[in-house]
C-alpha positions in Angstrom: 9.4 -40.7 -6.3 6.4 -39.8 -4.2 5.9 -35.6 -3.2 6.6 -34.3 -0.2 3.8 -33.0 2.4 5.9 -30.4 3.6 8.5 -27.9 2.1 11.8 -27.9 1.6 14.9 -26.0 2.9 15.2 -22.2 2.8 18.7 -21.2 0.7 18.4 -18.4 2.6 20.9 -17.2 5.1 18.3 -15.4 7.6 16.6 -17.6 9.6 12.1 -17.2 9.4 10.2 -17.8 12.1 6.4 -18.6 11.8 6.2 -16.0 14.2 8.2 -13.3 11.5 5.8 -14.8 8.8 2.8 -14.2 10.2 3.7 -10.6 11.4 5.5 -9.7 7.8 2.2 -10.8 6.2 0.2 -9.6 9.2 2.1 -5.5 7.8 1.6 -6.3 4.3 -1.9 -7.4 4.7 -2.7 -3.8 6.6 -1.7 -1.9 3.6 -1.8 -4.0 0.8 -4.6 -1.5 -2.1 -4.0 -2.1 -5.3 -4.5 -5.6 -6.1 -2.2 -8.7 -6.0 1.2 -7.4 -8.3 0.7 -4.4 -5.1 1.5 -7.4 -2.6 3.2 -8.8 -4.8 5.4 -5.5 -4.9 5.2 -5.1 -1.1 7.0 -8.5 -0.4 9.7 -7.8 -2.8 10.4 -4.9 -1.3 10.0 -5.8 2.7 10.7 -9.2 2.3 13.3 -9.3 -0.6 15.2 -6.2 -0.5 14.8 -5.0 3.2 14.9 -8.5 5.1 17.1 -10.6 2.8 14.9 -13.6 3.6 13.3 -14.4 0.0 14.6 -15.0 -3.4 13.4 -13.2 -6.3 12.9 -16.5 -7.9 10.6 -17.8 -6.0 8.2 -14.5 -6.0 8.4 -15.1 -10.0 7.8 -18.8 -9.2 4.3 -17.7 -6.8 3.2 -15.4 -9.7 3.2 -17.9 -12.4 2.2 -20.6 -10.2 -1.2 -19.0 -9.2 -1.6 -17.7 -13.1 -2.0 -21.2 -13.9 -4.8 -22.1 -11.4 -7.9 -20.8 -10.1 -8.5 -18.7 -6.8 -7.3 -15.5 -5.5 -4.0 -14.9 -7.0 -2.1 -12.8 -4.0 -3.6 -14.8 -0.8 -2.2 -18.0 -3.6 0.5 -16.0 -3.8 0.4 -15.4 -0.7 0.1 -19.5 0.7 3.1 -20.4 -1.5 5.1 -18.1 -0.4 4.7 -19.7 3.1 4.3 -23.4 2.1 8.0 -22.5 0.6 9.7 -20.9 4.0 7.7 -23.2 6.4 5.8 -26.3 4.9 1.6 -25.6 5.8 2.0 -24.2 8.8 3.8 -21.0 7.0 1.7 -20.8 4.4 -1.9 -20.9 7.0 -0.1 -18.2 9.1 1.0 -15.8 6.3 -2.5 -16.3 4.7 -4.1 -15.3 8.0 -1.8 -12.4 9.0 -2.3 -10.9 5.0 -6.1 -11.5 5.8 -6.3 -10.2 9.2 -6.4 -6.6 8.9 -8.5 -6.3 5.6 -11.0 -9.1 6.8 -11.7 -7.1 10.2 -12.2 -3.8 8.9 -14.6 -5.7 6.3 -16.2 -7.5 9.5 -16.6 -4.1 11.2 -18.0 -2.3 8.2 -20.6 -4.8 7.3 -22.0 -4.8 11.6 -21.9 -1.0 10.7 -23.7 -1.0 7.4 -26.6 -3.6 8.5 -27.0 -1.9 11.7 -26.8 2.1 10.8 -27.0 1.9 7.3 -23.4 3.6 7.6 -22.1 4.9 4.3 -17.9 5.2 3.3 -16.7 8.0 1.3 -12.7 6.9 0.4 -12.8 7.3 -3.1 -10.9 10.7 -3.1 -8.3 9.2 -1.0 -7.8 6.2 -2.5 -7.0 8.3 -5.8 -3.7 8.8 -3.4 -3.4 5.9 -2.3 -3.7 3.9 -5.6 -0.9 6.5 -7.5 1.7 5.8 -5.0 1.1 1.6 -5.2 1.6 2.2 -9.0 4.9 3.7 -8.5 5.5 1.0 -5.6 4.6 -1.5 -8.4 6.9 -0.1 -11.0 9.7 -0.1 -8.8 9.8 -3.1 -8.6 9.2 -4.4 -11.6 12.2 -1.9 -12.8 14.1 -3.3 -10.3 13.7 -7.5 -11.8 14.4 -6.5 -15.1 17.7 -4.7 -14.2 18.8 -8.0 -12.5 17.4 -10.7 -13.8 16.8 -9.5 -17.6 19.6 -6.8 -18.0 21.0 -6.0 -21.9 19.9 -9.3 -23.0 18.2 -7.7 -25.7 15.9 -11.1 -27.1 14.4 -10.9 -23.7 14.1 -6.9 -23.3 12.1 -7.7 -26.4 10.2 -10.2 -25.3 9.5 -8.1 -21.2 8.5 -5.2 -24.4 6.3 -7.3 -25.7 4.4 -8.3 -22.6 4.3 -4.5 -21.9 2.9 -3.3 -24.3 -0.2 -6.3 -25.3 -0.6 -6.3 -21.1 -0.8 -2.6 -21.1 -3.8 -2.7 -23.8 -5.8 -5.2 -22.5 -6.7 -7.1 -19.0 -7.8 -10.0 -20.7 -6.9 -13.6 -18.6 -6.7 -15.7 -21.6 -4.0 -13.0 -23.2 -2.1 -13.6 -19.9 -1.6 -17.4 -20.1 -1.1 -17.1 -23.6 2.0 -14.4 -22.4 3.4 -17.1 -19.7 2.9 -20.4 -22.1 4.8 -17.7 -25.2 7.7 -17.0 -22.2 7.8 -21.3 -21.6 8.9 -21.8 -25.2 10.9 -18.3 -26.0 12.4 -20.0 -22.5 13.7 -23.1 -24.6 14.6 -21.1 -27.6 16.3 -18.5 -25.9 18.6 -20.8 -23.6 19.3 -23.2 -26.1 19.8 -26.1 -25.0 18.7 -28.4 -27.3 16.6 -30.4 -24.9 13.7 -32.4 -25.8 10.7 -34.2 -23.4 12.0 -37.1 -23.6 15.6 -35.7 -21.9 12.5 -34.2 -19.5 11.0 -37.6 -18.6 14.8 -39.4 -18.0 15.0 -36.7 -15.0 12.8 -38.3 -13.1 9.0 -39.4 -12.9 6.6 -38.4 -10.3 3.1 -39.6 -8.4 0.9 -37.9 -6.2 0.1 -39.2 -2.7 -2.8 -40.8 -1.4 -3.7 -37.4 0.7 -3.2 -35.3 -1.8 -5.5 -36.8 -4.4 -8.5 -37.4 -1.6 -7.9 -33.7 -1.0 -8.5 -33.2 -5.1 -11.5 -35.8 -5.2 -13.3 -34.0 -3.0 -12.7 -30.6 -4.4 -14.0 -32.1 -7.7 -16.9 -33.5 -6.3 -17.7 -30.0 -4.3 -17.1 -27.8 -8.0 -19.4 -30.6 -9.3 -22.3 -29.7 -7.1 -21.5 -25.9 -7.0 -22.0 -25.6 -11.2 -24.8 -28.5 -11.1 -27.2 -26.3 -8.1 -28.2 -29.2 -5.7 -26.9 -26.9 -2.4 -29.9 -25.1 -3.6 -31.9 -28.2 -1.5 -30.2 -28.5 1.4 -31.7 -26.9 4.1 -28.4 -25.8 6.3 -27.7 -22.2 5.2 -23.8 -22.4 7.0 -23.4 -25.9 4.7 -24.8 -23.7 1.4 -22.2 -20.4 2.4 -19.4 -22.9 2.2 -20.3 -25.0 -1.3 -20.7 -22.1 -2.6 -17.5 -19.7 -1.7 -15.7 -22.8 -1.9 -16.8 -23.2 -5.2 -16.1 -19.9 -6.0 -12.4 -20.1 -5.0 -12.4 -23.1 -7.0 -14.0 -21.5 -10.5 -12.1 -17.9 -10.1 -9.5 -17.2 -13.1 -7.9 -14.4 -13.6 -7.9 -12.4 -10.5 -10.9 -11.0 -8.6 -12.2 -8.4 -10.9 -12.9 -11.1 -13.5 -15.2 -12.8 -11.1 -17.3 -9.9 -9.8 -19.9 -10.0 -13.1 -20.6 -13.8 -12.5 -20.8 -13.4 -8.6 -23.5 -10.4 -9.1 -25.9 -12.7 -11.0 -25.5 -15.9 -8.4 -25.8 -13.2 -5.6 -28.6 -10.8 -6.4 -30.0 -12.3 -9.4 -29.9 -16.0 -8.4 -29.7 -16.3 -4.6 -31.3 -13.4 -3.9 -28.7 -13.5 -1.0 -28.1 -9.3 -1.7 -29.8 -6.5 -3.1 -28.1 -4.4 -6.0 -27.0 -2.0 -4.4 -26.2 -4.1 -1.3 -23.6 -6.2 -3.6 -21.9 -3.4 -5.3 -21.5 -1.5 -1.4 -20.1 -5.3 -0.8 -17.2 -4.7 -4.1 -17.3 -0.5 -3.1 -16.0 -1.9 0.5 -13.7 -4.1 -0.2 -11.7 -2.0 -2.7 -11.5 0.6 0.3 -9.8 -1.6 2.4 -6.3 -3.2 1.7 -6.0 -6.6 0.3 -7.7 -9.0 -2.1 -11.1 -7.7 -3.5 -12.9 -10.9 -2.8 -12.8 -10.1 1.2 -16.3 -9.2 0.1 -16.9 -12.9 0.9 -17.0 -11.4 4.6 -19.5 -9.1 4.2 -21.7 -11.2 2.2 -21.0 -14.2 5.4 -22.3 -11.4 8.5 -25.2 -10.6 6.6 -26.3 -14.1 5.7 -25.7 -15.7 9.8 -23.6 -13.1 11.7 -20.3 -13.1 12.2 -20.1 -17.7 12.0 -21.6 -16.9 8.5 -18.7 -14.0 8.1 -15.9 -16.4 8.6 -17.0 -19.6 7.5 -17.0 -17.6 3.8 -13.8 -16.2 4.2 -12.4 -19.5 4.9 -14.2 -21.5 1.9 -13.5 -18.6 -0.3 -9.6 -19.1 0.2 -8.7 -22.0 1.6 -9.5 -24.4 -1.3 -7.3 -22.6 -4.2 -4.9 -22.1 -1.7 -4.9 -25.5 -1.1 -4.5 -26.9 -4.2 -1.7 -23.4 -4.3 0.3 -26.5 -2.1 -0.3 -29.1 -4.0 0.6 -27.8 -7.3 3.4 -25.8 -5.8 4.8 -29.6 -3.8 5.1 -31.5 -7.5 6.3 -27.6 -9.3 9.1 -27.8 -6.9 9.7 -31.7 -7.6 10.1 -30.5 -11.7 11.7 -27.6 -11.7 15.6 -28.3 -11.4 14.7 -30.4 -14.5 16.7 -28.4 -17.2 14.1 -28.1 -19.6 12.1 -26.9 -17.3 14.5 -24.4 -16.2 14.6 -23.0 -19.7 10.9 -22.7 -19.4 10.9 -20.8 -16.6 13.7 -18.4 -17.3 11.4 -17.8 -20.6 8.7 -17.1 -17.8 10.1 -14.9 -15.9 10.5 -12.1 -18.2 7.0 -12.9 -18.8 6.1 -12.3 -15.6 8.8 -8.9 -14.9 6.6 -7.9 -18.2 3.3 -8.4 -15.9 4.3 -6.4 -13.3 5.5 -3.4 -15.3 2.2 -3.7 -16.9 -0.1 -3.7 -14.4 1.5 -0.8 -12.6 1.0 1.5 -16.0 -2.0 0.5 -16.4 -3.4 0.8 -12.7 -1.5 4.3 -12.7 -3.3 5.7 -16.2 -7.0 4.0 -15.0 -6.5 7.2 -12.2 -7.8 10.5 -12.7 -5.3 12.7 -14.0 -4.4 16.0 -12.0 -1.6 17.6 -10.9 -1.0 16.4 -6.8 -1.7 12.9 -8.1 0.9 13.1 -10.4 3.7 14.5 -8.4 2.7 12.2 -5.8 2.9 9.4 -8.3 6.6 10.5 -9.4 7.6 11.2 -5.9 6.9 7.8 -4.7 8.5 6.2 -7.6 11.8 8.6 -6.7 11.8 7.2 -3.2 10.5 3.7 -3.8 13.3 2.4 -6.8 16.0 5.1 -6.7 16.4 5.6 -2.4 14.5 2.3 -1.3 12.0 3.7 1.4 10.0 1.4 2.4 6.4 0.9 0.9 4.1 0.4 4.4 5.7 4.5 4.9 4.9 5.8 1.4 1.0 4.2 1.6 0.7 5.8 4.8 2.5 9.0 3.9 -0.3 8.8 1.0 -3.6 8.2 3.3 -2.2 11.6 4.9 -2.2 13.2 1.5 -5.6 11.8 0.8 -7.1 13.3 3.8 -5.5 16.1 4.2 -6.2 16.7 0.5 -10.4 15.7 1.4 -10.4 18.0 4.4 -8.9 21.4 2.9 -11.4 20.8 -1.0 
């Protein structure tokens, strides 16, 4: 059976258009502060709860697949959802929508920074924003727990174990370990007495030529990146392409894991940035919505202006998103098999635990104050009980932060 290139049909009753995907992810991208779990929460609140154009199952599947392949998690999840709903065009427009606000703002900041030595004071405002983001993430986790786990004490125990472990550590290795633990636990909990032989009997798969060729190109690019051969190329744009695509295909566990490696590469090895410029690039990426790796836009702008910024951004996010589409195609072909269904049932529980743990971890990393605590509690109540749109909550938190900064 050959893997289909286009997405399968959408089971939701409401029709999804390409315009809807672009606009929805543009709106999400404009307020998605706080990492990929914050973005997941926004997608769940808007597309599942409000618009009813997506199922919770798709979101959980996207997190599962994104956690197992390299690349920026947030954008890979968006690519999966866009591909699921409207094929390759849907994936492209969804990614463009979610990245456009952050990349545009980062490009503006880079121009101001290198033209006028512009500095950006945003930390105090961001404390309130992050507090609201953590509340939205917790609300999403609680809703998924209520719908997917309920009173199943075995799944509750697995979810609680995941929450405790992932609140105490942020290790990517442990995260992957829990995903595999969830898969094993799912087979045990569901108890359908399946074997790998029964799985094999239900179907076989083979990659088509296009996908095989793309993976081959990725392997060659990664070899050139790891070996450092790209350093001998004369074209700066070619260097930018190879370095950022190499990072895209080497990144496991989210952007924060890659920061020390990127600093060593850009500051110490390639000398593309000074130490202070790299620190400022990361600070800007944290102060803007979207993934932290929009710092690629800043670095590309310094090296080759607007063209460099566009190429660096595309090279950072496109390769892993393409790989995500390839892997998701295989995932869709296998997920309806009996054994895989049981494994996914267990992985869902772990993913819900990861979401809740992420909200807890983000909250306790913020400096404590009565004002921040009250904002977080109010946001949790408004989101979980009254289903207030996360967009309004985040805009409100920015307003509170600005008012507080002006008054103090």
